[in-house]
N, C-alpha and C positions, 0 to 999 in steps of 0.2 A: 634443551631448555624448553620446559613444558609446564604450564599452570594446571592446577587441579580443577578443570572446568567440565561441567556436565552439559552435554548436547541434548536439546529437546527439539524435535521437529515441529514446525508451525506452518500455518497456511500462508503467511505473508512475512516478508523478510524483515522490515523495520520493527513490526510488532514482536517477532520472534527474537531478534537481537536484543531489544529492550527487555523483554521478559526474561531471557536467559541471563543477561548481564545482572539484572536486579536480583534474580534468584541466587546467583553466585555471590552477591553482596548482602544476602540475608533477608530480602523482601520477597516473599512468596506471592507473586502476582501472575495471573494467567494472561495468555495472549489476548483473549477477548477484552479483559479489563484494561490492558494497555491500550488497545485500539479504541475502546469507548471513552476512557478518560482522556486520551490524546486527541479526541474528536477527529478520528481518522476517516469517517464517512463524509464524502464531499463529491461534488461534480462541477467541472468547469469545461467549457468548450471555447477553444481559442483558434478560430479559423485563420487568424493573421499570423500564427506561428505554425511552421510545418515540422513534423517529426516523421522521418522516413517518407518524405514527400507527400504527406497527408496532413489534414488539419489536426492540431493537437487537442486531444481529449484526455482529461485527467479525472480519475474517480477518487482521488485522494489529495490532501494538501501537499505543499512543497516538501521535498525530502528533508527529513530531520524535524519537521514540525510536530509529528505525533509524539516523539520522545521528548521534545522540548516542552510541549504543553503538559504532558504527563508529569514531567519533573516539576514544573511550576506549580501544578495543582496539588501535588503530594509533598512539596517541600524538599525535593531531592536536588542535589547539585551535580550537574553533568559538565565535564570538561570536554570541549569540542575545539579542534584545531585543524586549520588548513595550512598547506605549505607551498612556498614558491620553489623550493629546492627538493629534488628527489633524495639527495643525500641526507638532508635534515629530516625528511619524512621517515626514511628508513631508520635513522638513528633514534628518533623519538619512539617509534614502534618497538625497536629492539630493547630500548631501555625499559619500556613498560613490561615486556616479557621477562626481562631480568628481575624486575620488581614484583613479579607474579601478578600482573594486572592483565586479564583478558581484555581485548580492545576491539570495539566496533569500528568498522570501516565502511565508508560509502565507496562503491566501485562501479566500473563499467562492466556490462554483461558480456560484450563481444569476445573478450579474451579469457573468459572463465573456461578453462580446458575441461573441467568436469561436467559442464552443462552439455546436454545433447545439442547437436548442430542446429536443429530447428528453433532452439531457444536462444541462440547466440546471435544477437544483432546489436546495433548501436543504441544502447539505453544505459544511462549513467546514474541511475538512482537505486541501484541494488545495494543491499546491506549484508554484511557477514561479520563474524567474530574471528580474530586471530588469537589463538591460545597457546601457541608454542612455535619453536623453530628448530630445525636441524641444519646440518651443514649444506643441504641442498634445497630444502623445502620449508615453507611455513605451514603450520598445522591450522586447518580451517574448520570452523563450525559454521556452516551455512544453514540457517534454520529451515530453508525450504527443501533441504536434502535429508534423506532418511538417516544417514550416518555421517560422521566427520570425514573430511577429505583433506587434500593438500594442494598447494600451488608451489611451483618453483619460485625462487627469489625473483627471477626475471618476469615470470607471469604475474606475480603479485604487484610488481612495480608497474607493469603495463595497465592493469585494471585500476590501480590507484590513481594513475595519471592519464586516464582515457580522455580523449578530446571530444568536443561537441557540447550540446546542450546539457546543462547541469554537470559540467565537468567537475569531478570530485576533488581535484587538486590535492590529492593525498590525504583527504580528510579522515581523521580518526577521532573517536569519542569514547568516553567511559565514565561511570559514576565515581565521584570522589567523596560524596557524603550521602548516605542512605539511612534516614531515621528508621528505627524499628517500629515506632508507633505513629502511623500516618492516619489522617482523617479521610477515609474512603468516601464517606457519605457526602461531605461537602464537595469533594472533587467530582463525584458522579453527577451531582445536580448541576454544577457549573458546566461540566462537559456536555451534558444533554442539552442544556440551554444553548450552548455554542453551536452544536450540530443542528439543532432546529433552526437557529438564526441563519446559518449558512444555507441549509437546504430550502428555506422559505425566503431567501433573499430576493429583493425586487429587481436585481440586475438581470438582464435577459439571457446572459450566458452562464449563470451560476445556479446551482441547485435544480429544483424541479422545473424552473423556467428554462434553464439551460438544456435539460433533457427534452423538453417540448421543442425548443429551437432546433436541436439536432434532428428530431423527427421530421420537422418541416424541410430541413436541408436534404435529408435522405430522399425525399420525394423528388427533389430538384436535381440531385447528382447525375442520374443517367441522362437527363435531358440536357443539362448544362455542360457536362464533362465527357459524355459518352460512356458506354458500358465498361470499358477497360479501366478507366480511371475511377469510375464510381465503385467498381468492385474492389479496387485497391483501397479506396477510402473506407469501405465497409470492412474489409479484412483488417485494416489497421485499427479500426474501432474495436473489433472483437479481440484482437491481439492485446490491446491495452486493457480491455475489460477482463479477459479470462486468463491470459498467459503471463502478463507482466503486472503483478500486483493484485490479482484476483479481484479486480475492482467491481465486477458486476454482481452476480449472485453470491460469489465468495465473500465479499465484504458485507453483504446483507446477512449472510449466515453468521459471520463473526459478530456483527452488531446485535443480532438476535440473541446470541449466547451471552454477550455483555449485558443486555437488558434482563436476561434471566438471572444472572449473578447480582445485578443491581437491585432487582425486585426483592431478593432475600436480604440484602444489606439494608435497604431502605424500608423493608416491610411494606412494599407497595404492590398489591395484586394487579393493578392496572398495567404495570410494566411487564408482568408475566404474560398477560393476554396479548400485549403489543409485541412481545417477543415472537409469539406464534404468527402474528400478522406479518411481521418483517420476514420471517422464514418463507411465507407464501409469496411475498414480493420477490424474494431471492430466486425462487423457482421460476418466476416469470422472466427475470433477467436471463436465466440460463436458457429458457425456451427461445428468447429473442436471439441469443448468441448462436444457438443451433440453426435456427431458420436463416439468420444472416449468413452463416458459413455455407449453407447450401446454395445461396445465391452466388457468392464469389467463387465457389467451386463448380458452378454451372450444374448443380444437381437439384435445383428447386423445380417443383412441378407446379408452382403457383403461377397463374396467368399474369397477375399484377403483383409480382413479388416485392418490389421496393415499397409500394404503398402498403402492402400487408405488414412488413416489419416496421414501417413507420407508425402504423396504427397500434402495433404492439407497444412501441416505445411511448406513444402518447398515453396509452392506457396505464402504463407503469408510472408515468409522471403524475397522472390523476390520483392513483393509489398512494403514491409517496407524499403528495401534497396533503391528502386527508390524514395519512399516517402521522406526519410530523406535527400537524396541528393537534392531533390527539395526544401525541407524546409531550408536546409543550404544555398542554393542559394538565397532563398526569403528574407533572412535577412542580406545577405552579403553587 
């Protein structure tokens, strides 16, 4: 039992699943366009929530929101279901495969047997596509992997019903109505306004203000918590930024590609120059990640290493504040 599904590798799981499912259903949309119209660029710092024993930091909105916003802005209809029963979840997925419907799933990472060990930890907001089934395995298109892969029936069951924060509860989703004639221009403008609003929000833990707040916290961590815990916090921040969701430089590069596509669709040269500017900001996020990793691996030669990376993060916040103000003006 196998659907005629084409696998395309992507930088981020939810964007890739959305792009691949929509291409399968006749709408040729790139990963950057999915990410941009879905307002995927975001930042929030939640010190009162702990993930892997460190303050929660997210570089993206809640799981499912990118695809949901994309669908709303393009007039698509997506069916999304969660399950209390494992048996019902399995039955619904198998029925979709019988009906030739490749299906997106939200899953936990820890039991994904095809992931390298260093990437397998308790994180429940990963996305993949199931496009077929054999007597022993489900056929998996995970967009962050180069080629298609498989999970046994038991392995898929484990990742669909992983426990903890953002527990997927067997969640599956797929398009049920995809118009062939969609209004990209209107969707792009709405999406950019939404992203600018989020990143320039007045709340102290969201957007550029949230980035500045984290920079201040980094200066305090070694004094308040000691070096061991401070290093763990910094390691978790880099892991969420670069390994789970490509949230730092990776997201900026994807957003830059979106702005380049949007510039052509809207015939707006300002977006093309802003695309280059966002790429440069992405490079600075990558530099921050490298320097932060040297600290928690005890390889930094900086005498005042924590303050140095905090300065880098504050500088990034300043650049992003100026950037999103210009972006907001460019589409007004």
